[in-house]
VEXDREN-2710 file (C-alpha; in Angstrom, 1 decimal):
% VEXDREN-2710
k/r/px/py/pz
1/MET/11.0/11.1/-12.7
2/ARG/14.3/12.7/-12.4
3/GLY/18.2/11.8/-11.6
4/ASN/20.3/8.6/-13.0
5/PHE/17.5/5.7/-11.9
6/SER/18.5/2.8/-13.9
7/SER/18.2/-1.2/-13.0
8/ALA/21.3/-1.7/-12.4
9/HIS/20.5/1.6/-9.5
10/PRO/17.4/2.5/-8.7
11/ALA/15.6/3.8/-6.7
12/TRP/14.6/3.3/-3.5
13/VAL/10.6/3.8/-2.7
14/SER/10.1/3.0/1.9
15/ILE/7.1/1.2/3.0
16/VAL/6.7/4.5/4.3
17/VAL/7.2/6.5/1.4
18/LEU/4.3/4.7/-0.4
19/THR/1.6/4.9/2.6
20/GLU/2.6/9.2/2.8
21/LEU/1.9/9.5/-0.9
22/ALA/-1.3/6.6/-1.4
23/TRP/-2.2/9.4/1.5
24/ILE/-1.1/12.6/-0.6
25/LEU/-3.1/11.2/-3.2
26/THR/-6.1/10.8/-1.9
27/ARG/-7.1/13.1/0.8
28/ARG/-4.8/16.3/-0.7
29/TYR/-5.7/15.8/-4.2
30/ARG/-8.8/13.8/-4.5
31/TYR/-7.9/11.2/-7.1
32/LEU/-9.6/8.2/-6.6
33/ARG/-9.2/4.6/-5.5
34/PRO/-8.5/2.7/-8.6
35/ASP/-6.2/5.3/-10.1
36/VAL/-4.6/5.7/-6.6
37/GLY/-3.9/2.2/-7.1
38/ALA/-2.7/2.0/-10.4
39/PHE/-0.3/3.8/-10.0
40/LEU/1.0/2.1/-7.2
41/HIS/0.8/-0.9/-8.8
42/GLN/3.1/0.8/-11.9
43/LEU/6.2/1.8/-8.5
44/LEU/5.6/-1.4/-8.2
45/HIS/6.5/-2.6/-11.4
46/THR/9.3/0.2/-12.4
47/ALA/12.4/-1.5/-13.1
48/SER/13.4/1.6/-11.6
49/ILE/11.8/2.0/-8.7
50/CYS/13.0/-0.4/-5.7
51/VAL/10.1/-1.0/-3.4
52/GLU/10.6/-1.9/0.2
53/ASP/8.7/-4.9/0.8
54/HIS/7.3/-5.8/-2.8
55/ALA/5.3/-8.3/-1.6
56/ILE/3.3/-6.4/1.4
57/ALA/3.0/-3.9/-0.6
58/GLY/1.5/-5.6/-3.9
59/LYS/-0.7/-7.4/-1.1
60/ALA/-1.1/-4.5/-0.1
61/ILE/-2.7/-2.8/-3.2
62/ASP/-4.4/-5.5/-3.2
63/PHE/-6.4/-4.9/0.0
64/PHE/-6.8/-0.9/-0.6
65/LEU/-8.3/-1.8/-4.6
66/GLY/-10.8/-4.2/-3.3
67/SER/-12.3/-2.4/-0.1
68/THR/-12.8/1.3/1.8
69/ALA/-10.0/0.6/3.8
70/ASP/-6.7/3.2/3.9
71/PHE/-4.4/2.2/1.8
72/SER/-1.9/2.4/5.7
73/ASP/-5.4/-0.1/7.3
74/CYS/-4.0/-2.6/4.5
75/LEU/-0.6/-2.6/4.7
76/ILE/-1.1/-3.0/8.9
77/LEU/-3.0/-6.1/7.4
78/ALA/-0.7/-7.5/4.4
79/ARG/2.2/-7.1/6.8
80/ASN/0.4/-8.3/9.5
81/GLU/-0.7/-11.9/7.2
82/SER/2.8/-12.4/6.5
83/ARG/4.2/-13.3/9.3
84/SER/0.4/-15.2/10.6
85/ILE/-1.2/-13.3/12.4
86/SER/-4.9/-13.5/12.2
87/PRO/-7.0/-11.4/13.2
88/THR/-5.7/-7.9/12.9
89/HIS/-7.7/-5.9/15.3
90/THR/-8.9/-2.7/15.2
91/LEU/-10.4/0.2/16.3
92/ASP/-11.0/1.7/13.2
93/ARG/-15.1/0.4/11.6
94/LYS/-13.7/0.5/7.6
95/ALA/-11.3/-0.9/8.5
96/ALA/-13.4/-3.5/10.7
97/LYS/-15.4/-4.8/7.6
98/LEU/-11.9/-6.2/4.9
99/ALA/-11.8/-9.6/5.7
100/GLY/-8.8/-10.5/8.1
101/PHE/-9.4/-7.7/10.2
102/GLN/-11.5/-8.1/13.8
103/LEU/-13.4/-5.0/15.2
104/LEU/-12.2/-4.2/18.7
END
């Protein structure tokens, strides 16, 4: 990354940007799921980068790596679980395969 970022002045990555990044890497550039997950984990653990809702993002990445669901669905599940909302209802059949989701 270019810029004057450091642990004292980190770059800010919103959860929306993280979601878009996962989407573009998988859909546009055809990166494999394990590679996308590893890259997202690396962002979370880079001192010069501050990811919004760090713990929720980490849980969403773990869900993403352990499922076939899109990262956005994994993020929805992680956010809901952090608020003790269960189950998370969905119309998405792939997402519904992930524990915590219930197909409508």
